[in-house]
C-alpha positions as CSV (number, residue, x, y, z in Angstrom):
1,X,109.3,144.9,104.1
2,X,111.4,142.0,102.9
3,X,114.1,144.4,101.7
4,X,114.0,146.1,105.2
5,X,114.6,142.7,106.8
6,X,117.5,141.8,104.5
7,X,119.1,145.3,105.3
8,X,118.6,144.8,109.0
9,X,120.4,141.5,108.8
10,X,123.2,143.1,106.9
11,X,123.5,145.8,109.5
12,X,123.6,143.1,112.3
13,X,126.2,141.2,110.4
14,X,128.5,144.1,110.1
15,X,128.2,144.7,113.9
16,X,128.8,141.0,114.7
17,X,131.2,139.6,112.2
18,X,134.6,141.2,112.3
19,X,136.6,141.5,109.2
20,X,140.3,141.4,109.5
21,X,143.8,141.7,107.7
22,X,147.0,139.9,107.8
23,X,149.9,142.0,108.9
24,X,153.6,140.9,108.9
25,X,156.9,142.2,110.3
26,X,160.4,140.9,110.4
27,X,162.7,141.3,113.4
28,X,166.1,140.0,114.2
29,X,169.2,140.2,116.5
30,X,172.9,139.7,115.9
31,X,174.2,138.0,119.0
32,X,177.7,137.9,120.1
33,X,179.3,134.8,121.8
34,X,175.9,132.9,121.9
35,X,175.5,130.2,124.5
36,X,176.4,126.6,123.8
37,X,174.7,125.3,127.0
38,X,171.5,125.9,128.9
39,X,170.0,128.2,130.2
40,X,171.2,129.9,127.0
41,X,171.4,133.5,125.6
42,X,168.3,135.8,126.2
43,X,166.5,137.1,123.1
44,X,163.5,139.3,122.4
45,X,161.8,140.0,119.0
46,X,159.2,142.7,119.2
47,X,156.3,142.7,116.5
48,X,154.1,145.2,118.3
49,X,154.9,148.0,115.9
50,X,152.6,146.4,113.3
51,X,149.9,145.7,115.8
52,X,149.6,149.1,117.7
53,X,146.9,150.4,115.4
54,X,144.7,147.3,115.9
55,X,142.8,146.1,119.0
56,X,143.3,142.7,120.5
57,X,143.0,139.8,120.0
58,X,146.1,139.3,117.8
59,X,146.0,135.9,116.3
60,X,149.4,134.6,115.1
61,X,149.1,133.2,111.6
62,X,152.6,132.0,111.0
63,X,156.2,132.7,111.8
64,X,159.1,132.2,109.6
65,X,162.2,131.4,111.8
66,X,165.7,131.8,110.5
67,X,169.0,131.1,112.4
68,X,172.5,131.4,111.0
69,X,175.8,130.6,112.7
70,X,179.3,129.3,111.8
71,X,180.7,126.6,112.5
72,X,178.2,123.8,111.9
73,X,176.0,122.7,114.8
74,X,173.8,119.9,115.8
75,X,170.7,121.6,117.2
76,X,169.3,125.0,118.1
77,X,167.3,124.8,121.4
78,X,164.8,127.5,122.4
79,X,162.8,128.0,125.6
80,X,160.1,130.7,125.4
81,X,159.2,133.2,128.1
82,X,158.8,131.5,131.4
83,X,158.0,128.1,129.9
84,X,160.4,125.4,130.5
85,X,159.6,123.3,127.4
86,X,162.7,123.0,125.1
87,X,162.1,123.3,121.4
88,X,164.9,121.7,119.4
89,X,165.5,122.5,115.7
90,X,168.2,120.7,113.5
91,X,170.1,122.7,110.8
92,X,169.5,122.2,107.1
93,X,172.0,120.5,104.7
94,X,174.4,120.9,103.1
95,X,176.6,123.0,105.4
96,X,174.7,122.6,108.8
97,X,175.0,126.1,109.7
98,X,171.5,127.4,109.3
99,X,167.8,126.8,110.1
100,X,164.9,128.0,108.0
101,X,161.6,127.0,109.1
102,X,157.9,127.9,108.8
103,X,155.8,127.4,112.0
104,X,152.1,127.8,111.1
105,X,148.6,127.4,112.5
106,X,146.5,125.0,110.4
107,X,143.4,126.6,111.4
108,X,144.3,129.4,108.9
109,X,146.3,127.8,106.2
110,X,149.0,125.6,105.2
111,X,151.9,127.4,103.7
112,X,153.6,126.2,100.5
113,X,157.1,126.6,99.2
114,X,160.6,125.2,99.6
115,X,161.1,125.9,103.3
116,X,160.6,123.2,105.8
117,X,157.3,123.6,107.7
118,X,155.7,122.3,110.9
119,X,152.6,123.0,112.8
120,X,153.0,125.7,115.4
121,X,153.2,124.3,119.0
122,X,150.7,125.9,121.5
123,X,153.7,127.4,123.5
124,X,154.7,129.5,120.4
125,X,151.1,130.7,120.0
126,X,150.8,131.6,123.7
127,X,154.1,133.5,123.5
128,X,153.4,135.4,120.4
129,X,149.8,136.5,121.3
130,X,151.0,139.8,122.7
131,X,153.3,140.5,119.7
132,X,156.5,139.7,121.6
133,X,158.7,136.6,121.0
134,X,161.1,136.2,123.9
135,X,163.1,133.5,125.6
136,X,166.5,131.9,125.6
137,X,168.4,129.8,123.1
138,X,171.6,127.8,123.0
139,X,173.5,125.7,120.4
140,X,174.4,122.2,120.8
141,X,177.3,120.4,119.0
142,X,179.2,123.5,118.0
143,X,182.5,124.9,119.3
144,X,182.7,128.5,120.5
145,X,181.1,130.8,118.1
146,X,181.6,134.5,117.6
147,X,178.3,135.6,116.2
148,X,174.8,134.2,115.5
149,X,171.8,135.7,113.8
150,X,168.3,135.0,114.9
151,X,165.6,136.3,112.5
152,X,161.9,135.9,112.4
153,X,158.9,137.2,110.3
154,X,155.6,137.0,112.1
155,X,152.2,137.3,110.4
156,X,149.2,138.1,112.5
157,X,145.4,138.2,111.7
158,X,144.0,141.3,113.4
159,X,140.4,142.6,113.4
160,X,139.7,145.6,111.3
161,X,139.3,148.9,113.2
162,X,135.8,149.7,114.6
163,X,135.5,152.4,112.0
164,X,134.8,149.8,109.3
165,X,132.1,148.2,111.2
166,X,130.6,151.8,111.9
167,X,130.9,152.6,108.2
168,X,129.0,149.4,107.4
169,X,126.2,150.1,109.8
170,X,125.9,153.7,108.6
171,X,125.7,152.5,105.0
172,X,123.0,149.9,106.0
173,X,121.0,152.5,107.8
174,X,121.2,154.9,104.8
175,X,119.8,152.2,102.5
176,X,117.0,151.3,104.9
177,X,116.0,155.1,105.0
178,X,116.3,155.4,101.3
179,X,114.0,152.4,100.9
180,X,111.5,153.8,103.3
181,X,111.4,157.2,101.3
182,X,111.0,155.3,98.1
183,X,107.9,153.5,99.2
184,X,105.9,156.5,100.5
């Protein structure tokens, strides 16, 4: 009987606790004549191709943001979706023509490495929860530029498909039945 209770708890656990995986995808845009003043140049990076086979909720784990332009500039300003909050990022030394940054959710992990890191603002989490990063950007402190490159790699935690849960329940039920037949 004790084994039966343990197996029932395992079955219940498979049904309640959802396992998940982390999936990542990179997207980018090459933008001609990017804006140097607000409201900025519109952009959209769509990560839904990696999310289509999973069911919501999609939980953004982290995003690596990269921006490259010439000549040097003072800051990259971004507004997301319909939000009016301006997020400003400064270029990295030595040439002040690029940004590389990891925005992460400390609820999951703190990344390591040589790239600058910062905690992901709530506005970024909200914008990315549907798998699409969109908004506007402009560059301050730069002359007229010909092209800019905006890249991002997003990593999402997604629940495993329901088939995994069903497989776990079926396996537990098989063990219960086997246990019953063994004690007859």
